[in-house]
C-alpha positions as a Markdown table, in Angstrom:
| # | Residue | x | y | z |
|---|---|---|---|---|
| 1 | Met | 0.0 | 0.0 | 0.0 |
| 2 | Pro | 1.4 | 3.5 | -0.8 |
| 3 | Asn | 2.1 | 5.6 | 2.2 |
| 4 | Ile | 1.8 | 8.9 | 0.2 |
| 5 | Leu | -1.2 | 9.7 | -2.1 |
| 6 | Val | -0.6 | 12.7 | -4.4 |
| 7 | Ile | -3.9 | 14.2 | -5.8 |
| 8 | Gly | -3.0 | 16.6 | -8.5 |
| 9 | Ser | -1.8 | 17.6 | -12.0 |
| 10 | Leu | 0.2 | 15.9 | -14.7 |
| 11 | Asn | 1.6 | 18.1 | -17.4 |
| 12 | Ala | 3.8 | 17.9 | -20.4 |
| 13 | Asp | 6.3 | 20.7 | -20.0 |
| 14 | Leu | 7.4 | 22.3 | -23.3 |
| 15 | Val | 10.6 | 24.1 | -22.3 |
| 16 | Val | 12.8 | 26.5 | -24.1 |
| 17 | Arg | 15.9 | 28.3 | -22.7 |
| 18 | Ala | 16.2 | 31.9 | -23.9 |
| 19 | Pro | 18.6 | 34.8 | -23.1 |
| 20 | His | 15.7 | 36.8 | -21.5 |
| 21 | Phe | 11.9 | 36.7 | -21.4 |
| 22 | Pro | 10.4 | 38.2 | -24.6 |
| 23 | Gln | 8.7 | 41.6 | -24.3 |
| 24 | Pro | 5.2 | 42.0 | -25.9 |
| 25 | Gly | 5.5 | 41.8 | -29.6 |
| 26 | Glu | 9.2 | 40.7 | -29.4 |
| 27 | Thr | 10.5 | 37.5 | -31.1 |
| 28 | Ile | 13.7 | 36.1 | -29.7 |
| 29 | Ser | 15.8 | 33.0 | -30.5 |
| 30 | Gly | 15.9 | 30.2 | -27.9 |
| 31 | Asp | 17.5 | 26.8 | -27.6 |
| 32 | Asp | 16.0 | 23.5 | -28.8 |
| 33 | Leu | 12.5 | 22.6 | -27.5 |
| 34 | His | 12.5 | 20.0 | -24.7 |
| 35 | Ile | 9.4 | 18.0 | -23.8 |
| 36 | Ile | 9.7 | 17.0 | -20.2 |
| 37 | Pro | 7.3 | 15.3 | -17.8 |
| 38 | Gly | 5.9 | 17.7 | -15.2 |
| 39 | Gly | 2.8 | 19.0 | -13.5 |
| 40 | Lys | 3.0 | 19.9 | -9.7 |
| 41 | Gly | 1.2 | 16.7 | -8.7 |
| 42 | Ala | 3.3 | 14.4 | -10.8 |
| 43 | Asn | 6.5 | 16.2 | -9.8 |
| 44 | Gln | 5.8 | 15.9 | -6.1 |
| 45 | Ala | 4.9 | 12.2 | -6.6 |
| 46 | Val | 8.3 | 11.5 | -8.3 |
| 47 | Ala | 10.1 | 13.7 | -5.7 |
| 48 | Ala | 8.7 | 11.7 | -2.8 |
| 49 | Ala | 9.3 | 8.3 | -4.6 |
| 50 | Arg | 12.9 | 9.1 | -5.3 |
| 51 | Gln | 13.3 | 9.8 | -1.6 |
| 52 | Gly | 12.3 | 6.3 | -0.9 |
| 53 | Ala | 8.6 | 6.8 | -0.1 |
| 54 | Ser | 5.9 | 4.5 | -1.5 |
| 55 | Val | 3.7 | 6.8 | -3.7 |
| 56 | Ala | 0.4 | 6.6 | -5.6 |
| 57 | Met | -0.8 | 9.3 | -8.0 |
| 58 | Leu | -4.4 | 10.4 | -8.6 |
| 59 | Gly | -5.3 | 12.6 | -11.6 |
| 60 | Arg | -6.1 | 12.7 | -15.2 |
| 61 | Val | -4.3 | 12.8 | -18.6 |
| 62 | Gly | -5.7 | 13.4 | -22.0 |
| 63 | Asn | -6.4 | 11.1 | -25.0 |
| 64 | Asp | -3.3 | 12.2 | -26.9 |
| 65 | Ser | 0.4 | 11.3 | -27.2 |
| 66 | Phe | 1.4 | 13.2 | -24.1 |
| 67 | Gly | -0.8 | 11.0 | -21.8 |
| 68 | Pro | 1.2 | 7.7 | -22.2 |
| 69 | Phe | 4.5 | 9.7 | -22.1 |
| 70 | Leu | 3.6 | 11.0 | -18.6 |
| 71 | Leu | 2.2 | 7.7 | -17.3 |
| 72 | Asp | 5.4 | 5.8 | -18.5 |
| 73 | Ser | 7.5 | 8.4 | -16.7 |
| 74 | Leu | 5.7 | 7.9 | -13.4 |
| 75 | Lys | 5.9 | 4.1 | -13.7 |
| 76 | Ser | 9.7 | 4.4 | -14.3 |
| 77 | Asp | 9.9 | 6.0 | -10.8 |
| 78 | Ser | 7.7 | 3.2 | -9.3 |
| 79 | Val | 4.7 | 5.5 | -8.7 |
| 80 | Asp | 1.4 | 3.6 | -8.6 |
| 81 | Ile | -0.8 | 5.1 | -11.5 |
| 82 | Thr | -3.9 | 2.9 | -10.9 |
| 83 | His | -5.9 | 6.0 | -10.1 |
| 84 | Val | -4.7 | 8.2 | -13.0 |
| 85 | His | -7.6 | 8.2 | -15.6 |
| 86 | Thr | -7.4 | 8.9 | -19.3 |
| 87 | Asp | -9.9 | 11.7 | -20.3 |
| 88 | Asp | -11.3 | 12.5 | -23.7 |
| 89 | Ser | -9.5 | 15.9 | -23.8 |
| 90 | Ala | -6.0 | 17.3 | -24.1 |
| 91 | Thr | -3.4 | 16.5 | -21.6 |
| 92 | Gly | -2.3 | 19.4 | -19.4 |
| 93 | Thr | 0.6 | 21.3 | -20.7 |
| 94 | Ala | 3.0 | 24.0 | -19.5 |
| 95 | Ile | 4.8 | 26.4 | -21.8 |
| 96 | Ile | 8.0 | 27.3 | -19.9 |
| 97 | Val | 10.7 | 29.8 | -20.8 |
| 98 | Val | 13.9 | 29.7 | -18.7 |
| 99 | Asp | 16.1 | 32.8 | -18.8 |
| 100 | Ala | 19.9 | 33.1 | -18.5 |
| 101 | Asn | 19.6 | 33.4 | -14.7 |
| 102 | Gly | 17.7 | 30.1 | -14.4 |
| 103 | Gln | 14.4 | 31.9 | -13.5 |
| 104 | Asn | 11.3 | 30.6 | -15.3 |
| 105 | Ser | 8.1 | 32.1 | -16.8 |
| 106 | Ile | 5.2 | 29.6 | -17.2 |
| 107 | Val | 1.9 | 29.5 | -19.1 |
| 108 | Leu | -0.4 | 26.6 | -18.0 |
| 109 | Ser | -3.1 | 24.9 | -20.1 |
| 110 | Ala | -5.1 | 22.7 | -17.6 |
| 111 | Gly | -6.6 | 20.3 | -20.1 |
| 112 | Ala | -7.5 | 17.0 | -18.4 |
| 113 | Asn | -6.3 | 18.4 | -15.0 |
| 114 | Gly | -9.4 | 20.6 | -15.0 |
| 115 | Lys | -11.6 | 17.4 | -15.0 |
| 116 | Val | -10.2 | 15.8 | -11.8 |
| 117 | Ser | -13.4 | 15.5 | -9.6 |
| 118 | Pro | -14.5 | 14.8 | -6.1 |
| 119 | Ala | -15.8 | 11.5 | -7.4 |
| 120 | Asp | -12.3 | 10.6 | -8.5 |
| 121 | Val | -11.2 | 11.1 | -4.9 |
| 122 | Asp | -14.0 | 8.9 | -3.6 |
| 123 | His | -13.1 | 6.1 | -6.1 |
| 124 | Ala | -9.7 | 5.9 | -4.5 |
| 125 | Ser | -11.1 | 4.8 | -1.1 |
| 126 | Asp | -9.3 | 1.5 | -1.4 |
| 127 | Leu | -6.1 | 3.4 | -0.6 |
| 128 | Ser | -5.2 | 4.3 | 3.0 |
| 129 | Pro | -2.1 | 6.5 | 2.9 |
| 130 | Ser | -0.5 | 8.1 | 5.9 |
| 131 | Leu | -0.1 | 11.4 | 4.0 |
| 132 | Ile | -1.9 | 13.2 | 1.2 |
| 133 | Leu | -0.2 | 15.9 | -1.0 |
| 134 | Leu | -2.4 | 18.5 | -2.7 |
| 135 | Gln | -1.7 | 21.5 | -5.0 |
| 136 | Leu | -3.9 | 23.9 | -7.0 |
| 137 | Glu | -3.5 | 22.8 | -10.6 |
| 138 | Ile | -6.8 | 20.8 | -10.3 |
| 139 | Pro | -10.2 | 22.3 | -9.3 |
| 140 | Thr | -10.3 | 23.9 | -5.8 |
| 141 | Leu | -13.5 | 22.0 | -5.1 |
| 142 | Thr | -11.7 | 18.7 | -5.6 |
| 143 | Val | -8.8 | 19.8 | -3.4 |
| 144 | Leu | -11.3 | 20.8 | -0.7 |
| 145 | His | -13.1 | 17.5 | -0.9 |
| 146 | Ala | -9.9 | 15.6 | -0.7 |
| 147 | Ala | -8.9 | 17.5 | 2.4 |
| 148 | Gln | -12.4 | 16.8 | 3.9 |
| 149 | Val | -12.1 | 13.0 | 3.2 |
| 150 | Ala | -8.5 | 13.0 | 4.6 |
| 151 | Lys | -9.7 | 14.7 | 7.8 |
| 152 | Gln | -12.5 | 12.1 | 8.3 |
| 153 | Asn | -10.0 | 9.3 | 7.9 |
| 154 | Asn | -7.3 | 10.9 | 10.2 |
| 155 | Ile | -4.8 | 11.2 | 7.2 |
| 156 | Arg | -2.3 | 14.1 | 7.4 |
| 157 | Val | -2.5 | 16.6 | 4.5 |
| 158 | Ile | 0.2 | 18.8 | 3.0 |
| 159 | Leu | -1.1 | 21.6 | 0.8 |
| 160 | Asn | 1.1 | 23.5 | -1.7 |
| 161 | Pro | -1.1 | 26.5 | -2.6 |
| 162 | Ala | 0.3 | 26.8 | -6.1 |
| 163 | Pro | -0.4 | 28.3 | -8.6 |
| 164 | Ala | -1.3 | 31.2 | -6.3 |
| 165 | Lys | -5.0 | 31.9 | -5.7 |
| 166 | Ser | -7.2 | 32.9 | -2.8 |
| 167 | Leu | -8.5 | 30.0 | -0.8 |
| 168 | Pro | -11.5 | 29.4 | 1.6 |
| 169 | Asp | -10.6 | 29.4 | 5.3 |
| 170 | Glu | -12.2 | 25.9 | 5.5 |
| 171 | Leu | -9.5 | 24.5 | 3.3 |
| 172 | Ile | -6.7 | 26.3 | 5.2 |
| 173 | Ala | -8.0 | 24.9 | 8.5 |
| 174 | Leu | -8.3 | 21.3 | 7.2 |
| 175 | Val | -4.7 | 20.8 | 6.2 |
| 176 | Asp | -1.8 | 19.9 | 8.6 |
| 177 | Phe | 0.9 | 21.8 | 6.7 |
| 178 | Ile | 0.5 | 24.6 | 4.2 |
| 179 | Ile | 3.7 | 25.3 | 2.1 |
| 180 | Pro | 3.6 | 28.5 | 0.0 |
| 181 | Asn | 6.4 | 30.4 | -1.5 |
| 182 | Glu | 6.7 | 34.2 | -1.1 |
| 183 | Thr | 4.4 | 35.1 | -4.1 |
| 184 | Glu | 1.8 | 32.5 | -3.0 |
| 185 | Leu | 1.9 | 33.7 | 0.6 |
| 186 | Ser | 1.4 | 37.4 | -0.5 |
| 187 | Leu | -1.6 | 36.4 | -2.6 |
| 188 | Leu | -3.1 | 34.3 | 0.2 |
| 189 | Thr | -2.8 | 37.0 | 2.9 |
| 190 | Gly | -2.9 | 40.3 | 1.0 |
| 191 | Leu | 0.4 | 41.2 | 2.7 |
| 192 | Glu | 3.5 | 41.9 | 0.5 |
| 193 | Val | 6.1 | 39.3 | 1.5 |
| 194 | Lys | 9.6 | 40.7 | 0.7 |
| 195 | Asp | 11.8 | 39.4 | 3.6 |
| 196 | Ile | 11.8 | 37.0 | 6.5 |
| 197 | Ser | 10.0 | 39.4 | 8.9 |
| 198 | Ser | 7.1 | 40.1 | 6.4 |
| 199 | Ala | 7.0 | 36.3 | 5.7 |
| 200 | Glu | 6.5 | 35.7 | 9.5 |
| 201 | Gln | 3.8 | 38.3 | 9.7 |
| 202 | Ala | 1.9 | 36.8 | 6.7 |
| 203 | Ala | 2.3 | 33.3 | 8.0 |
| 204 | Lys | 0.7 | 34.4 | 11.3 |
| 205 | Ile | -2.3 | 35.7 | 9.3 |
| 206 | Leu | -2.7 | 32.1 | 8.0 |
| 207 | Leu | -2.5 | 30.8 | 11.6 |
| 208 | Asp | -5.3 | 33.2 | 12.5 |
| 209 | Arg | -7.3 | 31.7 | 9.6 |
| 210 | Gly | -6.9 | 28.2 | 11.0 |
| 211 | Ala | -3.6 | 27.0 | 9.6 |
| 212 | Lys | -1.7 | 24.6 | 11.9 |
| 213 | His | 1.8 | 24.7 | 10.5 |
| 214 | Val | 3.0 | 27.2 | 7.8 |
| 215 | Ile | 6.3 | 26.5 | 6.0 |
| 216 | Val | 7.3 | 29.4 | 3.7 |
| 217 | Thr | 9.9 | 28.5 | 1.0 |
| 218 | Leu | 12.1 | 31.6 | 0.4 |
| 219 | Gly | 14.5 | 30.5 | -2.4 |
| 220 | Ser | 18.0 | 31.7 | -1.6 |
| 221 | Lys | 16.8 | 32.8 | 1.9 |
| 222 | Gly | 15.9 | 29.2 | 2.9 |
| 223 | Ala | 12.6 | 28.5 | 4.6 |
| 224 | Leu | 10.6 | 29.7 | 7.5 |
| 225 | Phe | 8.6 | 27.4 | 9.8 |
| 226 | Val | 5.8 | 29.0 | 11.7 |
| 227 | Ser | 3.3 | 27.5 | 14.2 |
| 228 | Asp | 1.5 | 28.8 | 17.2 |
| 229 | Lys | 4.4 | 27.5 | 19.3 |
| 230 | Gln | 7.5 | 28.5 | 17.3 |
| 231 | Val | 9.1 | 30.5 | 14.5 |
| 232 | Thr | 12.2 | 29.0 | 13.0 |
| 233 | His | 14.3 | 30.3 | 10.1 |
| 234 | Ile | 16.2 | 27.5 | 8.3 |
| 235 | Glu | 19.1 | 28.7 | 6.1 |
| 236 | Ala | 19.4 | 27.8 | 2.4 |
| 237 | Tyr | 22.2 | 25.8 | 1.0 |
| 238 | Ser | 24.6 | 27.7 | -1.2 |
| 239 | Ile | 24.4 | 26.5 | -4.9 |
| 240 | Asn | 24.8 | 27.6 | -8.5 |
| 241 | Val | 21.3 | 27.9 | -9.8 |
| 242 | Val | 20.7 | 26.3 | -13.3 |
| 243 | Asp | 16.8 | 26.1 | -13.4 |
| 244 | Thr | 14.4 | 26.7 | -10.5 |
| 245 | Thr | 11.6 | 24.7 | -12.2 |
| 246 | Ala | 10.3 | 22.0 | -9.7 |
| 247 | Ala | 12.6 | 23.1 | -6.8 |
| 248 | Gly | 9.5 | 23.7 | -4.8 |
| 249 | Asp | 8.1 | 20.3 | -5.7 |
| 250 | Ala | 11.5 | 18.7 | -4.7 |
| 251 | Phe | 11.2 | 20.5 | -1.4 |
| 252 | Ile | 7.7 | 19.2 | -0.8 |
| 253 | Gly | 8.5 | 15.6 | -1.8 |
| 254 | Gly | 11.6 | 15.7 | 0.5 |
| 255 | Phe | 9.6 | 17.1 | 3.3 |
| 256 | Ala | 6.8 | 14.5 | 3.0 |
| 257 | Ser | 9.3 | 11.6 | 2.9 |
| 258 | Ala | 11.3 | 13.0 | 5.9 |
| 259 | Leu | 8.0 | 13.3 | 8.0 |
| 260 | Leu | 7.2 | 9.7 | 7.2 |
| 261 | Arg | 10.6 | 8.6 | 8.3 |
| 262 | Gly | 9.8 | 10.2 | 11.7 |
| 263 | Leu | 12.0 | 13.4 | 11.5 |
| 264 | Glu | 10.8 | 16.3 | 13.6 |
| 265 | Ile | 9.3 | 19.2 | 11.6 |
| 266 | Glu | 12.4 | 21.4 | 11.8 |
| 267 | Glu | 14.7 | 18.6 | 10.7 |
| 268 | Ala | 12.3 | 17.7 | 7.9 |
| 269 | Val | 12.4 | 21.3 | 6.6 |
| 270 | Lys | 16.3 | 21.2 | 6.6 |
| 271 | Tyr | 16.1 | 18.0 | 4.6 |
| 272 | Ala | 13.6 | 19.5 | 2.2 |
| 273 | Asn | 15.8 | 22.5 | 1.7 |
| 274 | Ala | 18.6 | 20.2 | 0.5 |
| 275 | Cys | 16.2 | 18.5 | -1.9 |
| 276 | Gly | 15.1 | 21.9 | -3.3 |
| 277 | Ala | 18.6 | 23.1 | -3.7 |
| 278 | Leu | 19.7 | 20.0 | -5.5 |
| 279 | Ala | 16.8 | 20.3 | -8.0 |
| 280 | Ala | 17.7 | 23.9 | -8.8 |
| 281 | Thr | 21.2 | 22.8 | -9.9 |
| 282 | Lys | 19.7 | 20.8 | -12.8 |
| 283 | Phe | 17.6 | 21.6 | -15.9 |
| 284 | Gly | 14.0 | 20.5 | -16.2 |
| 285 | Ala | 11.2 | 19.4 | -13.9 |
| 286 | Gln | 11.3 | 15.7 | -13.1 |
| 287 | Pro | 14.8 | 15.1 | -14.4 |
| 288 | Ser | 16.1 | 17.5 | -11.8 |
| 289 | Leu | 14.5 | 15.8 | -8.8 |
| 290 | Pro | 17.1 | 14.2 | -6.5 |
| 291 | Thr | 17.3 | 10.7 | -5.1 |
| 292 | Lys | 17.7 | 9.9 | -1.3 |
| 293 | Glu | 21.3 | 8.9 | -1.9 |
| 294 | Glu | 22.1 | 12.2 | -3.7 |
| 295 | Thr | 20.4 | 14.2 | -1.0 |
| 296 | Glu | 22.2 | 12.4 | 1.9 |
| 297 | Lys | 25.6 | 12.8 | 0.1 |
| 298 | Phe | 24.9 | 16.5 | -0.5 |
| 299 | Ile | 24.0 | 17.1 | 3.2 |
| 300 | Ser | 27.0 | 15.3 | 4.6 |
């Protein structure tokens, strides 16, 4: 039985490197097009599986050539795809431009991800994971339903509120860990997050709205763990950034796997920081996600 269930998106990432992001009306030359398996849900499933967790994925792909490509990729990392359905629509895609500094600009087309429903969640009742991972590339209604079902069954939930959008307090209160980045935290709280102190203020707004544990990923500034009992800033690892795509997903997969191994929250955040750092040193989404062996070697 899988101990982590990821309910979320599967995308084909169409990636081009360019010297800078094009201005409106501007045509620029980029490198060759790369088609890479991605989607926040699938990335987090692979990230956790490479860290040694037993993982199942729930979601939808389309009836096109990208569907089998994404499913084969998950299978190659031993992710259980029993609950990934094929829909009569296009597979989700992400058009990604990566600039010379490794920063990315992304346009998402939801495709089949937009059809993942509360009924899909109910059909997976044969699974009894210890942890459920959720993101926002599928309908919010489905995410809320998954969190409600998890609560009824005493299953811990990690929510990555990405892509950024406003959320009902009910959802925030249902999850055990909410893990936004600075942009997502700003949008969730209406407070501009620009440094560690404003991140702490904004995280406390989420606590007031019912959040139990808030972990803010701060890129080169590390991560901030905030609960009603403590505020801890965890330093980042120093690396040469190649591509930040999926670094956040690597963080979440690493954090989930570390929690399951019984690490305390603070130690799990440190471990997750290492996973995110390693992912940013490589190009692409799933190809950049580190294994448990790579992470342990990097930390030591």
